[in-house]
C-alpha atoms as an extended CHARMM CRD file, in Angstrom:
* protein
*
       118  EXT
         1         1  MET       CA              0.1590000000        0.2750000000        0.1180000000  PROA      1               0.0000000000
         2         2  LEU       CA              2.0160000000        3.1020000000       -1.3400000000  PROA      2               0.0000000000
         3         3  VAL       CA             -0.0230000000        5.5420000000        0.7660000000  PROA      3               0.0000000000
         4         4  ALA       CA              1.1270000000        3.8410000000        3.9480000000  PROA      4               0.0000000000
         5         5  TYR       CA              4.7360000000        3.5260000000        2.6900000000  PROA      5               0.0000000000
         6         6  ILE       CA              4.7000000000        6.9910000000        2.2640000000  PROA      6               0.0000000000
         7         7  LEU       CA              3.7210000000        7.8890000000        5.7350000000  PROA      7               0.0000000000
         8         8  LEU       CA              5.8380000000        5.9060000000        7.1420000000  PROA      8               0.0000000000
         9         9  GLN       CA              9.0440000000        7.0490000000        5.4950000000  PROA      9               0.0000000000
        10        10  GLU       CA              9.9600000000       10.2370000000        7.9600000000  PROA      10              0.0000000000
        11        11  HSD       CA              9.6320000000        7.5510000000       10.9300000000  PROA      11              0.0000000000
        12        12  LEU       CA             11.4110000000        4.0480000000        9.1470000000  PROA      12              0.0000000000
        13        13  HSD       CA             13.7340000000        5.1420000000        6.7410000000  PROA      13              0.0000000000
        14        14  ASP       CA             17.6300000000        4.6770000000        7.2790000000  PROA      14              0.0000000000
        15        15  LEU       CA             16.9620000000        3.0030000000       10.4290000000  PROA      15              0.0000000000
        16        16  PRO       CA             19.8620000000        0.3060000000       11.5900000000  PROA      16              0.0000000000
        17        17  HSD       CA             17.3940000000       -1.5000000000       13.5860000000  PROA      17              0.0000000000
        18        18  GLU       CA             13.5870000000       -2.8980000000       13.4170000000  PROA      18              0.0000000000
        19        19  GLU       CA             10.5880000000       -0.7840000000       14.6900000000  PROA      19              0.0000000000
        20        20  PHE       CA              6.7910000000       -1.8740000000       14.8770000000  PROA      20              0.0000000000
        21        21  TRP       CA              4.2220000000        0.6790000000       13.9010000000  PROA      21              0.0000000000
        22        22  ILE       CA              0.6690000000        1.3090000000       13.8590000000  PROA      22              0.0000000000
        23        23  ILE       CA             -1.5300000000        3.6220000000       11.4430000000  PROA      23              0.0000000000
        24        24  ASN       CA             -4.9590000000        4.3430000000       13.0390000000  PROA      24              0.0000000000
        25        25  LEU       CA             -7.8890000000        4.9490000000       10.7000000000  PROA      25              0.0000000000
        26        26  THR       CA            -11.3640000000        6.2830000000       10.9870000000  PROA      26              0.0000000000
        27        27  ARG       CA            -14.1800000000        4.9210000000        9.3080000000  PROA      27              0.0000000000
        28        28  SER       CA            -13.4900000000        6.5870000000        6.3040000000  PROA      28              0.0000000000
        29        29  ASN       CA             -9.8420000000        5.3380000000        6.3930000000  PROA      29              0.0000000000
        30        30  GLN       CA             -8.4010000000        9.0080000000        7.3230000000  PROA      30              0.0000000000
        31        31  VAL       CA             -5.2860000000        8.9190000000        9.6120000000  PROA      31              0.0000000000
        32        32  ILE       CA             -5.9010000000        9.3370000000       12.9890000000  PROA      32              0.0000000000
        33        33  ASN       CA             -2.3370000000        9.2050000000       14.0640000000  PROA      33              0.0000000000
        34        34  ILE       CA              0.9290000000        7.2070000000       13.5920000000  PROA      34              0.0000000000
        35        35  ARG       CA              2.1870000000        5.5150000000       16.6790000000  PROA      35              0.0000000000
        36        36  GLN       CA              5.5220000000        3.3070000000       17.2930000000  PROA      36              0.0000000000
        37        37  ILE       CA              4.4480000000        0.3880000000       18.9770000000  PROA      37              0.0000000000
        38        38  SER       CA              7.8520000000       -1.3180000000       19.5100000000  PROA      38              0.0000000000
        39        39  LYS       CA             11.6190000000       -0.8330000000       18.9740000000  PROA      39              0.0000000000
        40        40  GLY       CA             13.8440000000       -3.4790000000       18.6010000000  PROA      40              0.0000000000
        41        41  GLY       CA             17.4390000000       -5.0410000000       17.0940000000  PROA      41              0.0000000000
        42        42  VAL       CA             18.7480000000       -5.5480000000       13.9050000000  PROA      42              0.0000000000
        43        43  THR       CA             16.6820000000       -8.7540000000       13.2930000000  PROA      43              0.0000000000
        44        44  GLY       CA             13.7160000000       -8.2230000000       15.1270000000  PROA      44              0.0000000000
        45        45  THR       CA             10.8940000000       -6.5210000000       17.4660000000  PROA      45              0.0000000000
        46        46  VAL       CA              8.7580000000       -7.7460000000       19.9270000000  PROA      46              0.0000000000
        47        47  VAL       CA              5.0170000000       -7.2940000000       19.2780000000  PROA      47              0.0000000000
        48        48  ASP       CA              2.3450000000       -7.5950000000       22.0080000000  PROA      48              0.0000000000
        49        49  ALA       CA             -1.2830000000       -7.4720000000       20.1720000000  PROA      49              0.0000000000
        50        50  LYS       CA             -2.7700000000       -6.3880000000       23.4550000000  PROA      50              0.0000000000
        51        51  ILE       CA             -0.5390000000       -2.6600000000       23.3430000000  PROA      51              0.0000000000
        52        52  VAL       CA             -1.3220000000       -2.7020000000       19.0250000000  PROA      52              0.0000000000
        53        53  PHE       CA             -5.3330000000       -2.9980000000       20.0340000000  PROA      53              0.0000000000
        54        54  LYS       CA             -4.7430000000       -0.9320000000       23.1270000000  PROA      54              0.0000000000
        55        55  THR       CA             -3.2220000000        2.0050000000       20.9430000000  PROA      55              0.0000000000
        56        56  ALA       CA             -5.9390000000        1.4950000000       18.6190000000  PROA      56              0.0000000000
        57        57  ILE       CA             -8.8270000000        1.6570000000       21.2280000000  PROA      57              0.0000000000
        58        58  ASP       CA             -7.0020000000        4.5580000000       22.8110000000  PROA      58              0.0000000000
        59        59  ASN       CA             -7.3730000000        6.5080000000       19.2920000000  PROA      59              0.0000000000
        60        60  ASN       CA            -10.8700000000        5.3600000000       18.7930000000  PROA      60              0.0000000000
        61        61  ALA       CA             -9.3870000000        3.7630000000       15.3260000000  PROA      61              0.0000000000
        62        62  VAL       CA            -12.3210000000        1.7510000000       13.4810000000  PROA      62              0.0000000000
        63        63  ALA       CA             -9.7040000000        0.1420000000       11.3630000000  PROA      63              0.0000000000
        64        64  VAL       CA             -5.6010000000        0.1120000000       11.6220000000  PROA      64              0.0000000000
        65        65  ILE       CA             -2.4860000000       -0.5010000000        9.2050000000  PROA      65              0.0000000000
        66        66  ILE       CA              0.4090000000       -2.0410000000       10.7920000000  PROA      66              0.0000000000
        67        67  SER       CA              4.3720000000       -1.9570000000        9.6130000000  PROA      67              0.0000000000
        68        68  HSD       CA              7.5690000000       -2.6220000000       10.2240000000  PROA      68              0.0000000000
        69        69  ASN       CA             10.6730000000       -2.5300000000        8.8340000000  PROA      69              0.0000000000
        70        70  HSD       CA             13.6830000000       -4.4820000000        7.5430000000  PROA      70              0.0000000000
        71        71  PRO       CA             16.8930000000       -2.7860000000        7.8710000000  PROA      71              0.0000000000
        72        72  SER       CA             18.7970000000       -5.7090000000        5.5490000000  PROA      72              0.0000000000
        73        73  GLY       CA             16.4780000000       -4.1230000000        2.6570000000  PROA      73              0.0000000000
        74        74  ASN       CA             14.7790000000       -7.4900000000        2.1460000000  PROA      74              0.0000000000
        75        75  ASN       CA             10.7430000000       -6.9550000000        1.6960000000  PROA      75              0.0000000000
        76        76  LYS       CA              9.6320000000      -10.4420000000        1.5240000000  PROA      76              0.0000000000
        77        77  PRO       CA              7.9100000000      -11.5710000000        5.0100000000  PROA      77              0.0000000000
        78        78  SER       CA              9.4680000000      -14.5940000000        7.2260000000  PROA      78              0.0000000000
        79        79  ASN       CA              7.2280000000      -16.9200000000        8.3780000000  PROA      79              0.0000000000
        80        80  GLU       CA              7.3450000000      -14.7970000000       12.1270000000  PROA      80              0.0000000000
        81        81  ASP       CA              5.8450000000      -12.1900000000        9.9030000000  PROA      81              0.0000000000
        82        82  ILE       CA              3.3780000000      -13.7470000000        8.4640000000  PROA      82              0.0000000000
        83        83  LYS       CA              2.3520000000      -15.6240000000       11.8480000000  PROA      83              0.0000000000
        84        84  LEU       CA              2.1060000000      -11.8340000000       13.5470000000  PROA      84              0.0000000000
        85        85  THR       CA             -0.4120000000      -10.6660000000       10.4330000000  PROA      85              0.0000000000
        86        86  THR       CA             -2.2660000000      -13.8630000000       11.1490000000  PROA      86              0.0000000000
        87        87  LYS       CA             -2.2300000000      -13.3440000000       14.8050000000  PROA      87              0.0000000000
        88        88  LEU       CA             -3.1890000000       -9.7390000000       14.8230000000  PROA      88              0.0000000000
        89        89  ARG       CA             -5.5390000000      -10.1790000000       11.8670000000  PROA      89              0.0000000000
        90        90  GLU       CA             -7.5430000000      -12.4100000000       14.2260000000  PROA      90              0.0000000000
        91        91  ALA       CA             -7.2890000000      -10.1930000000       17.5500000000  PROA      91              0.0000000000
        92        92  GLY       CA             -8.6550000000       -7.0710000000       15.0880000000  PROA      92              0.0000000000
        93        93  LYS       CA            -11.7020000000       -9.7710000000       14.3140000000  PROA      93              0.0000000000
        94        94  VAL       CA            -12.6960000000      -10.1430000000       17.6840000000  PROA      94              0.0000000000
        95        95  LEU       CA            -12.4880000000       -6.3170000000       18.4780000000  PROA      95              0.0000000000
        96        96  ASP       CA            -14.1000000000       -5.6270000000       15.5000000000  PROA      96              0.0000000000
        97        97  ILE       CA            -10.8110000000       -3.3630000000       14.5620000000  PROA      97              0.0000000000
        98        98  PRO       CA             -9.6050000000       -4.7480000000       11.1820000000  PROA      98              0.0000000000
        99        99  VAL       CA             -5.9370000000       -4.9550000000       10.2060000000  PROA      99              0.0000000000
       100       100  LEU       CA             -6.2750000000       -3.6430000000        6.7230000000  PROA      100             0.0000000000
       101       101  ASP       CA             -2.7450000000       -4.2640000000        5.5650000000  PROA      101             0.0000000000
       102       102  HSD       CA              0.6020000000       -5.0100000000        7.0480000000  PROA      102             0.0000000000
       103       103  VAL       CA              3.1270000000       -3.1140000000        5.3540000000  PROA      103             0.0000000000
       104       104  ILE       CA              7.2020000000       -4.3060000000        5.1090000000  PROA      104             0.0000000000
       105       105  TYR       CA              9.2640000000       -1.0460000000        4.8020000000  PROA      105             0.0000000000
       106       106  THR       CA             12.5880000000       -0.8050000000        3.1130000000  PROA      106             0.0000000000
       107       107  ASN       CA             14.5620000000        1.9330000000        1.8020000000  PROA      107             0.0000000000
       108       108  ASN       CA             13.9460000000        0.3100000000       -1.8570000000  PROA      108             0.0000000000
       109       109  GLY       CA             10.5730000000       -0.3730000000       -1.3650000000  PROA      109             0.0000000000
       110       110  TYR       CA              8.0050000000       -2.1410000000        0.1130000000  PROA      110             0.0000000000
       111       111  TYR       CA              5.7260000000       -5.1490000000        0.7510000000  PROA      111             0.0000000000
       112       112  SER       CA              2.0090000000       -5.0790000000        1.1450000000  PROA      112             0.0000000000
       113       113  PHE       CA              0.2660000000       -8.2010000000        2.7320000000  PROA      113             0.0000000000
       114       114  ALA       CA             -3.0370000000       -6.6920000000        1.0880000000  PROA      114             0.0000000000
       115       115  ASP       CA             -1.8440000000       -5.9370000000       -2.2430000000  PROA      115             0.0000000000
       116       116  GLU       CA             -0.2490000000       -9.5290000000       -2.3570000000  PROA      116             0.0000000000
       117       117  GLY       CA             -4.0110000000      -11.0640000000       -1.2810000000  PROA      117             0.0000000000
       118       118  ILE       CA             -2.1230000000      -12.1690000000        2.3550000000  PROA      118             0.0000000000
């Protein structure tokens, strides 16, 4: 999702470590805000579903886009990325806060789970 990639550039460009961010959205998919959820090391960061959705609830989000960066420049999702996306989508269904996309950010492009139909 190109719009999310552009919105996240100022936060994720040229970072030497992984960070996980959430874009909170209104019913009409307007951006409420963009918040950092976690900051990790070179190869990963810890993401807690409770914190992700607390952030969404605290900001009255109706939907969210989640994102993290790959400092390596490889924009392909890892098995852990796929598992996390599935877990957060399921949690979002229970809370009626859909995860519209998970964008993996790199300095040279992005991977969108939604664009890829995953």
